[in-house]
C-alpha positions as CSV (number, residue, x, y, z in Angstrom):
1,M,-22.0,-76.6,-15.4
2,S,-19.2,-74.1,-15.1
3,E,-19.5,-70.9,-13.3
4,R,-20.2,-68.0,-15.6
5,V,-19.6,-64.0,-14.7
6,E,-19.1,-61.0,-16.7
7,L,-15.6,-60.3,-15.3
8,A,-13.1,-62.4,-13.6
9,V,-10.2,-60.8,-11.7
10,I,-7.1,-63.0,-11.1
11,G,-5.0,-61.7,-8.0
12,G,-6.3,-60.2,-4.9
13,G,-3.7,-57.5,-4.3
14,L,-4.1,-53.9,-4.3
15,M,-4.7,-53.7,-7.8
16,G,-7.0,-56.9,-8.3
17,A,-9.0,-55.8,-5.3
18,A,-9.4,-52.2,-6.4
19,T,-10.8,-53.5,-9.9
20,A,-13.2,-55.8,-8.1
21,W,-14.4,-52.7,-6.2
22,A,-14.5,-50.5,-9.2
23,A,-16.3,-53.0,-11.4
24,S,-18.7,-54.1,-8.8
25,R,-19.6,-50.6,-8.1
26,R,-20.6,-50.5,-12.0
27,G,-22.9,-53.4,-11.7
28,L,-20.8,-56.0,-13.2
29,S,-20.9,-59.5,-11.7
30,V,-17.3,-60.2,-10.7
31,L,-15.4,-63.2,-9.5
32,L,-11.9,-62.6,-7.7
33,L,-9.4,-65.4,-7.8
34,E,-6.6,-65.3,-5.4
35,Q,-4.1,-68.3,-5.0
36,F,-3.2,-67.7,-1.5
37,D,-5.0,-66.9,1.9
38,P,-6.4,-63.2,2.5
39,G,-3.6,-60.7,3.7
40,H,-0.6,-63.1,2.7
41,H,2.8,-61.6,2.6
42,R,4.0,-63.1,-0.6
43,G,3.4,-60.3,-3.2
44,S,3.5,-56.7,-3.2
45,S,0.5,-55.4,-1.1
46,H,1.0,-56.5,2.2
47,G,1.9,-54.2,5.1
48,S,0.7,-51.1,6.9
49,A,2.5,-48.5,5.1
50,R,3.0,-47.2,1.5
51,I,3.9,-43.6,0.4
52,V,1.2,-41.6,-1.2
53,R,2.0,-38.1,-2.7
54,R,1.6,-35.7,-5.4
55,A,5.3,-35.1,-6.2
56,Y,6.5,-36.5,-9.3
57,D,9.0,-35.3,-12.3
58,D,6.4,-36.2,-14.8
59,A,3.3,-34.2,-15.5
60,M,1.2,-37.4,-16.3
61,Y,1.8,-39.1,-13.0
62,T,1.4,-35.7,-11.0
63,R,-2.0,-35.2,-12.7
64,L,-2.9,-38.8,-12.1
65,T,-2.2,-38.4,-8.5
66,G,-4.9,-35.7,-7.9
67,R,-7.5,-38.1,-9.2
68,A,-6.2,-41.1,-7.1
69,F,-6.4,-38.9,-3.9
70,E,-9.9,-38.3,-4.6
71,L,-10.8,-42.2,-5.0
72,W,-8.7,-43.0,-1.7
73,R,-11.3,-40.7,0.1
74,E,-14.2,-42.4,-1.7
75,L,-12.8,-45.7,-0.5
76,E,-12.4,-44.3,3.0
77,F,-16.2,-43.1,3.0
78,D,-17.4,-46.4,1.6
79,S,-15.6,-48.4,4.0
80,G,-15.8,-46.5,7.1
81,V,-12.2,-47.2,7.8
82,P,-9.4,-44.3,7.8
83,L,-6.7,-45.5,5.3
84,L,-4.4,-42.2,4.9
85,R,-2.2,-40.4,7.1
86,M,-1.6,-37.1,5.6
87,L,1.7,-36.4,7.1
88,G,3.2,-34.3,4.3
89,G,6.0,-35.3,1.9
90,V,9.4,-34.1,1.2
91,D,11.8,-34.7,-1.9
92,F,15.4,-33.8,-2.2
93,G,18.7,-35.0,-3.5
94,A,19.8,-34.6,-7.1
95,R,19.3,-31.0,-8.2
96,S,17.8,-32.0,-11.5
97,Y,15.1,-34.3,-10.0
98,V,14.5,-31.6,-7.4
99,D,13.9,-28.8,-10.1
100,A,11.8,-31.2,-12.2
101,V,9.4,-31.9,-9.3
102,A,9.0,-28.2,-8.4
103,G,8.3,-27.5,-12.1
104,Q,5.5,-30.1,-11.9
105,L,4.0,-29.4,-8.8
106,S,3.8,-25.6,-10.1
107,A,2.3,-26.6,-13.2
108,A,-0.3,-28.5,-11.5
109,T,-0.9,-25.8,-8.9
110,V,-0.2,-28.2,-6.0
111,E,0.6,-26.4,-2.9
112,H,4.3,-26.8,-2.1
113,E,7.4,-24.9,-0.9
114,V,11.2,-25.0,-1.6
115,L,13.2,-24.9,1.5
116,D,16.9,-24.7,1.8
117,A,18.5,-27.7,3.9
118,R,19.1,-25.8,7.1
119,E,15.3,-24.6,7.2
120,A,14.2,-28.3,6.6
121,E,16.6,-29.4,9.3
122,R,15.0,-27.0,11.8
123,R,11.4,-28.2,11.0
124,W,12.1,-31.7,11.3
125,P,14.9,-32.3,13.9
126,G,16.7,-35.6,13.5
127,M,17.0,-35.6,9.6
128,V,19.8,-34.2,7.4
129,F,19.2,-32.6,4.2
130,E,21.0,-31.4,1.0
131,G,20.5,-29.0,-1.4
132,P,16.9,-27.4,-2.0
133,V,14.1,-29.4,-0.5
134,I,10.6,-29.5,-1.5
135,H,7.7,-30.1,1.1
136,H,4.1,-30.4,0.1
137,P,1.3,-31.3,2.4
138,Q,-0.9,-33.5,0.3
139,A,1.2,-36.5,1.1
140,G,1.9,-39.2,3.6
141,T,1.2,-43.0,3.7
142,V,-1.6,-45.5,2.9
143,D,-2.2,-48.6,5.0
144,A,-1.9,-51.1,2.0
145,A,-3.2,-54.3,3.9
146,A,-6.3,-52.3,5.2
147,A,-6.8,-50.9,1.7
148,V,-7.1,-54.5,0.2
149,T,-9.6,-55.3,2.8
150,A,-11.6,-52.2,2.4
151,F,-11.7,-52.9,-1.5
152,L,-12.6,-56.6,-1.1
153,D,-15.2,-55.9,1.5
154,G,-16.8,-53.3,-0.5
155,A,-17.0,-55.2,-3.8
156,E,-18.3,-58.4,-1.8
157,R,-21.1,-56.1,-0.4
158,R,-22.2,-55.5,-4.0
159,G,-22.2,-59.0,-5.0
160,A,-18.8,-60.0,-6.0
161,T,-17.7,-63.4,-5.4
162,L,-14.1,-63.6,-3.8
163,R,-12.3,-67.3,-3.7
164,F,-9.1,-67.4,-1.9
165,S,-6.5,-70.5,-2.1
166,T,-7.7,-70.7,-5.9
167,T,-4.9,-71.0,-8.1
168,V,-5.5,-70.4,-12.0
169,R,-3.8,-73.1,-14.3
170,S,-4.3,-71.6,-17.7
171,L,-6.7,-69.3,-19.8
172,E,-8.3,-70.3,-23.1
173,E,-10.1,-67.6,-25.1
174,G,-13.2,-68.5,-27.3
175,P,-16.1,-66.8,-28.9
176,G,-17.9,-66.2,-25.8
177,G,-15.0,-64.8,-23.6
178,V,-12.4,-66.8,-21.6
179,R,-12.5,-70.3,-20.2
180,I,-10.4,-70.3,-16.7
181,L,-9.0,-73.6,-15.8
182,L,-8.2,-73.9,-12.1
183,D,-5.8,-75.8,-10.3
184,D,-8.5,-78.6,-8.9
185,G,-9.8,-79.0,-12.4
186,E,-12.8,-76.9,-12.1
187,T,-13.5,-74.5,-14.9
188,V,-15.1,-70.9,-15.0
189,E,-16.4,-69.1,-18.0
190,A,-15.9,-65.2,-17.8
191,G,-17.0,-62.5,-20.5
192,Q,-13.5,-60.9,-19.7
193,V,-10.6,-61.6,-17.3
194,V,-8.3,-59.1,-15.7
195,V,-4.9,-60.7,-15.0
196,A,-3.5,-58.6,-11.9
197,A,-1.2,-61.0,-10.6
198,G,2.0,-58.9,-9.9
199,G,5.1,-61.0,-10.3
200,W,3.0,-63.8,-11.5
201,T,1.7,-61.8,-14.5
202,A,4.3,-63.1,-17.2
203,E,3.4,-66.8,-16.2
204,L,-0.3,-66.4,-17.2
205,L,-0.1,-64.3,-20.1
206,G,3.6,-64.1,-21.4
207,D,2.5,-66.7,-24.2
208,R,-0.8,-64.8,-24.9
209,L,0.0,-61.1,-25.1
210,P,3.1,-59.1,-26.2
211,L,4.2,-58.2,-22.8
212,P,7.2,-56.1,-22.2
213,A,10.1,-57.7,-20.0
214,L,8.7,-57.7,-16.6
215,T,11.7,-57.9,-14.1
216,V,10.7,-59.4,-10.8
217,T,12.9,-58.3,-7.8
218,Q,13.0,-58.8,-4.1
219,Q,13.3,-55.8,-2.2
220,D,14.5,-55.3,1.3
221,A,12.8,-52.8,4.0
222,F,13.9,-52.1,7.6
223,H,12.1,-50.5,10.7
224,F,14.4,-48.3,12.5
225,P,13.2,-46.9,15.9
226,R,12.9,-43.1,16.8
227,L,15.2,-42.0,19.4
228,D,12.4,-39.6,20.7
229,E,9.2,-41.2,20.3
230,A,7.3,-38.3,21.6
231,A,8.7,-35.9,18.7
232,G,6.4,-35.0,16.0
233,A,5.8,-37.1,13.0
234,W,8.2,-36.8,10.1
235,P,7.0,-36.6,6.5
236,S,7.3,-39.2,3.9
237,V,10.6,-38.7,2.2
238,I,12.1,-39.4,-1.2
239,H,15.9,-38.9,-1.5
240,E,17.4,-39.1,-4.8
241,H,20.5,-40.5,-3.5
242,G,22.5,-43.7,-4.2
243,N,19.8,-46.6,-4.9
244,G,17.1,-44.1,-4.5
245,V,16.1,-44.1,-0.8
246,Y,12.6,-43.4,0.6
247,H,11.5,-43.5,4.2
248,L,8.1,-43.2,5.9
249,A,6.0,-43.5,9.0
250,G,5.8,-47.4,9.6
251,G,2.4,-47.6,11.0
252,R,1.3,-50.8,12.6
253,D,4.3,-52.5,11.3
254,G,6.5,-49.9,13.2
255,G,4.9,-50.9,16.3
256,P,4.2,-48.7,19.2
257,G,6.9,-46.2,18.4
258,D,5.9,-45.9,14.8
259,D,9.5,-47.2,13.8
260,R,10.7,-45.6,10.5
261,K,10.5,-47.7,7.4
262,I,13.3,-47.2,5.2
263,G,14.2,-49.0,1.6
264,E,16.0,-48.7,-1.5
265,H,14.0,-48.2,-4.8
266,Y,16.8,-49.8,-6.9
267,G,18.3,-52.0,-4.5
268,G,16.6,-55.3,-5.3
269,R,17.5,-58.7,-6.2
270,R,16.4,-60.5,-9.3
271,T,14.1,-63.4,-8.6
272,T,10.8,-64.8,-9.8
273,A,7.6,-64.5,-7.8
274,T,7.7,-68.3,-6.7
275,G,11.5,-68.4,-6.3
276,R,12.0,-65.6,-3.9
277,D,13.8,-66.5,-0.5
278,G,12.7,-63.7,1.8
279,I,16.2,-63.3,3.2
280,V,17.4,-60.0,3.6
281,T,20.8,-59.4,2.2
282,P,23.6,-58.2,4.6
283,E,24.9,-55.8,2.1
284,T,21.5,-53.9,1.8
285,R,21.4,-54.0,5.6
286,Q,24.6,-52.4,6.0
287,R,23.9,-49.9,3.3
288,T,20.8,-48.8,5.1
289,I,22.6,-48.6,8.4
290,E,25.1,-46.4,7.1
291,Y,22.5,-44.3,5.4
292,V,20.7,-43.8,8.8
293,K,24.0,-42.9,10.4
294,R,24.7,-40.1,7.9
295,W,21.2,-38.7,7.1
296,L,18.9,-39.7,10.2
297,P,20.5,-39.1,13.2
298,G,17.1,-39.2,15.0
299,L,16.9,-42.8,14.8
300,D,18.7,-45.7,16.4
301,P,20.9,-47.0,13.4
302,T,20.1,-50.7,14.5
303,P,16.9,-52.0,12.8
304,R,14.3,-53.4,14.9
305,T,12.8,-55.4,12.1
306,E,13.2,-56.5,8.5
307,T,11.1,-57.6,5.7
308,T,10.9,-58.1,1.8
309,C,8.6,-57.7,-0.6
310,L,8.2,-58.0,-4.5
311,Y,8.6,-55.2,-7.3
312,T,7.7,-56.0,-10.9
313,T,8.9,-53.5,-13.0
314,T,8.7,-52.7,-16.7
315,P,11.8,-51.2,-18.7
316,S,10.3,-47.6,-18.7
317,E,8.9,-47.7,-15.3
318,D,5.5,-46.8,-16.8
319,F,2.5,-49.0,-15.7
320,L,1.1,-51.6,-18.0
321,L,-2.6,-51.5,-18.7
322,D,-4.2,-52.7,-21.9
323,R,-6.8,-55.1,-23.4
324,V,-6.6,-57.4,-26.1
325,G,-9.7,-59.3,-26.9
326,A,-11.2,-60.6,-23.7
327,L,-8.0,-60.2,-21.7
328,I,-7.0,-57.4,-19.9
329,V,-3.3,-57.0,-18.3
330,C,-3.2,-54.9,-15.2
331,S,0.5,-54.5,-14.0
332,P,0.7,-51.0,-12.4
333,C,3.8,-51.7,-10.8
334,S,7.5,-50.5,-10.9
335,G,7.5,-49.8,-7.2
336,H,5.4,-46.8,-7.4
337,G,1.7,-48.2,-8.0
338,A,0.4,-48.5,-4.8
339,K,-0.7,-44.8,-4.4
340,F,-2.6,-45.2,-7.7
341,A,-4.6,-48.2,-6.7
342,P,-8.2,-47.0,-6.6
343,L,-7.6,-45.0,-9.7
344,I,-6.1,-48.2,-11.4
345,G,-9.3,-50.1,-10.5
346,E,-11.4,-47.3,-12.2
347,L,-9.1,-47.4,-15.3
348,T,-9.4,-51.3,-15.4
349,A,-13.2,-51.0,-15.2
350,D,-13.2,-48.4,-18.1
351,L,-11.5,-51.1,-20.4
352,A,-13.8,-53.8,-19.0
353,T,-17.0,-51.6,-20.1
354,G,-15.7,-49.8,-23.0
355,G,-14.9,-46.6,-21.2
356,E,-12.1,-44.1,-21.9
357,G,-9.2,-46.3,-20.7
358,P,-5.7,-45.9,-19.5
359,P,-3.2,-43.2,-20.7
360,A,-1.4,-43.9,-23.7
361,P,1.8,-44.7,-22.0
362,F,0.3,-47.3,-20.1
363,L,-0.7,-49.2,-23.4
364,L,1.1,-52.4,-24.7
365,G,2.1,-50.7,-27.7
366,A,3.9,-47.7,-25.9
367,H,6.0,-50.4,-24.0
368,T,7.2,-51.4,-27.4
369,T,7.8,-48.1,-29.3
370,G,8.1,-45.7,-26.3
371,R,6.1,-42.7,-25.3
372,S,4.8,-40.7,-28.2
């Protein structure tokens, strides 16, 4: 006899784990299938630091960040584990972007202030700024790896079954739901299936759903030591400059000195989920070193450590979340999804239970026709 569950979730990263947590809180029988070991580094959800913030130049995402923060606090309460470091956030760079972010924060009545560059440099010695600088306190970092563990532990406490080192070979829809064939020949029957497989999503669903083009890139990131480790913590920063630079407190990955994590949003190399080589490119390293020398004189310009991860990006950079029959595609991605993880879990559980569901721009049709 095949195992039978109401909801199977394929993928145990942030989005799959959040979905298992949300669905199990609603009383669904949940099976999570992850092809690798717990805490693996082969996807997009490892590491101790991702940026959380309210600042967006888009009204929809600004609004959604508010609900996401509420759910992050629910997860912290549920797990008893602190996940957020509220260090504040700073945005600066291209004037059109800065003006749009300030306008959205004002419209959403999110606390913020607009500083000139000299005032920002006075507040955060060791950083150099240009033009107007937006600072808002409801920002910082989330420990991604610890969040995955908290989601999964919470789901398991509520009866979810977690299976690691378990690869899905194929999905076959039928009148009663979906038949899942595993790599070892075993089958699982599920009323509905959520595919939250990051860079592997197209491999599982590309011939079944009208997916937009999902571009998988390998992203490089670096940790630079603080010259004055005793100085106060810096906020998370988005600098609309060059390939779009972000930097943040590194957390555990930054070692005892909380080395600064720095990367480029648009600086990735095309790859596949299984074809990444995990090698940092010399060109990206050199660009990042030059950036540090110019904009972050409070850092040692020699990175102490470096790493890679995967982005899975839609053409619009909007998330992809929709249901067709018994299949739900969950790809909140494009390099800015981590901050929304608990909310994505709730929206995905809505799709599975007939709730309101995601915003229209996330649906498959919107990725074909554009936002309405």
